[in-house]
C-alpha positions as a Markdown table, in Angstrom:
| # | Residue | x | y | z |
|---|---|---|---|---|
| 1 | Met | 14.6 | 289.5 | 164.8 |
| 2 | Pro | 13.9 | 291.1 | 161.4 |
| 3 | Tyr | 16.5 | 290.9 | 158.7 |
| 4 | Gly | 19.2 | 293.6 | 158.9 |
| 5 | Met | 18.3 | 294.7 | 162.5 |
| 6 | Pro | 21.5 | 295.2 | 164.5 |
| 7 | Gln | 21.7 | 293.0 | 167.6 |
| 8 | Arg | 22.5 | 296.0 | 169.9 |
| 9 | Leu | 19.3 | 297.8 | 168.7 |
| 10 | His | 17.3 | 294.7 | 169.7 |
| 11 | Ala | 19.0 | 294.5 | 173.1 |
| 12 | Lys | 18.3 | 298.2 | 173.7 |
| 13 | Gln | 14.6 | 297.8 | 172.9 |
| 14 | Ser | 14.5 | 294.8 | 175.2 |
| 15 | Tyr | 16.1 | 296.7 | 178.0 |
| 16 | Ser | 13.7 | 299.6 | 177.6 |
| 17 | Leu | 10.7 | 297.3 | 177.8 |
| 18 | His | 12.2 | 295.6 | 180.9 |
| 19 | Trp | 12.8 | 299.0 | 182.5 |
| 20 | Cys | 9.2 | 300.1 | 181.9 |
| 21 | Ala | 7.8 | 296.9 | 183.3 |
| 22 | Gln | 10.1 | 297.1 | 186.3 |
| 23 | Glu | 9.0 | 300.7 | 187.0 |
| 24 | Leu | 5.4 | 299.8 | 186.7 |
| 25 | Leu | 5.8 | 296.9 | 189.1 |
| 26 | Phe | 7.6 | 298.9 | 191.8 |
| 27 | Val | 5.5 | 302.1 | 191.5 |
| 28 | Phe | 2.0 | 300.7 | 191.0 |
| 29 | Ala | 1.7 | 297.0 | 191.7 |
| 30 | Leu | 3.8 | 297.2 | 194.9 |
| 31 | Asp | 2.4 | 300.7 | 195.7 |
| 32 | Trp | 5.9 | 302.0 | 196.5 |
| 33 | Gly | 5.4 | 305.3 | 194.7 |
| 34 | Val | 8.4 | 307.6 | 194.5 |
| 35 | Val | 10.5 | 305.1 | 196.5 |
| 36 | Gly | 9.8 | 302.4 | 194.0 |
| 37 | Ala | 10.7 | 304.7 | 191.1 |
| 38 | Ala | 14.1 | 305.4 | 192.8 |
| 39 | Leu | 14.8 | 301.8 | 193.7 |
| 40 | Ala | 13.8 | 300.2 | 190.4 |
| 41 | Pro | 16.9 | 301.3 | 188.4 |
| 42 | Ala | 19.3 | 300.4 | 191.3 |
| 43 | Ile | 17.8 | 296.9 | 191.7 |
| 44 | Gly | 17.8 | 296.4 | 188.0 |
| 45 | Gln | 21.5 | 297.3 | 187.8 |
| 46 | Tyr | 22.4 | 294.8 | 190.6 |
| 47 | Val | 20.3 | 292.1 | 188.9 |
| 48 | Gly | 22.1 | 292.8 | 185.6 |
| 49 | Leu | 25.5 | 292.6 | 187.3 |
| 50 | Ala | 24.6 | 289.3 | 188.9 |
| 51 | Val | 23.4 | 287.9 | 185.5 |
| 52 | Met | 26.6 | 289.1 | 183.8 |
| 53 | Val | 28.9 | 287.6 | 186.4 |
| 54 | Ala | 27.0 | 284.3 | 186.3 |
| 55 | Leu | 27.3 | 284.2 | 182.5 |
| 56 | Leu | 31.0 | 285.0 | 182.6 |
| 57 | Ile | 31.6 | 282.3 | 185.2 |
| 58 | Arg | 29.6 | 279.8 | 183.2 |
| 59 | Glu | 31.6 | 280.6 | 180.0 |
| 60 | Lys | 34.9 | 280.2 | 181.9 |
| 61 | Ala | 35.8 | 283.9 | 181.2 |
| 62 | Leu | 35.7 | 284.7 | 184.9 |
| 63 | Phe | 36.6 | 282.4 | 187.8 |
| 64 | Ala | 34.8 | 282.6 | 191.1 |
| 65 | Ala | 38.1 | 282.6 | 193.0 |
| 66 | Asp | 39.0 | 285.9 | 191.2 |
| 67 | Leu | 36.0 | 287.7 | 192.6 |
| 68 | Gly | 37.6 | 288.4 | 195.9 |
| 69 | His | 41.0 | 289.5 | 194.5 |
| 70 | Val | 41.7 | 293.2 | 195.0 |
| 71 | Pro | 44.2 | 294.3 | 192.3 |
| 72 | Thr | 47.4 | 296.2 | 193.2 |
| 73 | Met | 48.3 | 299.5 | 191.7 |
| 74 | Thr | 51.0 | 297.8 | 189.5 |
| 75 | Glu | 48.2 | 295.7 | 188.0 |
| 76 | Val | 45.9 | 298.7 | 187.6 |
| 77 | Met | 48.3 | 301.3 | 186.2 |
| 78 | Pro | 48.7 | 299.8 | 182.7 |
| 79 | Leu | 44.9 | 299.7 | 182.3 |
| 80 | Leu | 44.6 | 303.4 | 183.5 |
| 81 | Lys | 47.3 | 304.5 | 181.0 |
| 82 | Val | 45.5 | 302.9 | 178.1 |
| 83 | Ser | 42.1 | 304.1 | 179.1 |
| 84 | Leu | 43.3 | 307.7 | 179.8 |
| 85 | Gly | 45.5 | 307.8 | 176.8 |
| 86 | Val | 48.6 | 308.6 | 178.8 |
| 87 | Ser | 51.9 | 307.8 | 177.1 |
| 88 | Ser | 55.0 | 306.8 | 179.0 |
C-alpha cells in the first residue's frame, strides 16, 4: 500500500474489484445473464457475513454459542435508545 493511503480506501478498491470479478463470473462465465447479475451481490453479502463471523469467532470477539441467542427487548432497548438518540 502506498505511503499515506488510508486503509479504508484500499479496502474499498479491493471490494470494487471483487464485485466486478464476481459479476463477470456469474453473468458471463456461468452464462446466468440477468439472474447472475441479481444473485451476485446477494451471494457476496452472505460470503462476507460468513467470513466476518468466522474472523470474530477466531479472534474470540464472538462465541459460537452466542449465535443462536435471540435477545430480549430489555437487552435491545438500550441499544435502540443510543442508536436513535432517544433520551430517557
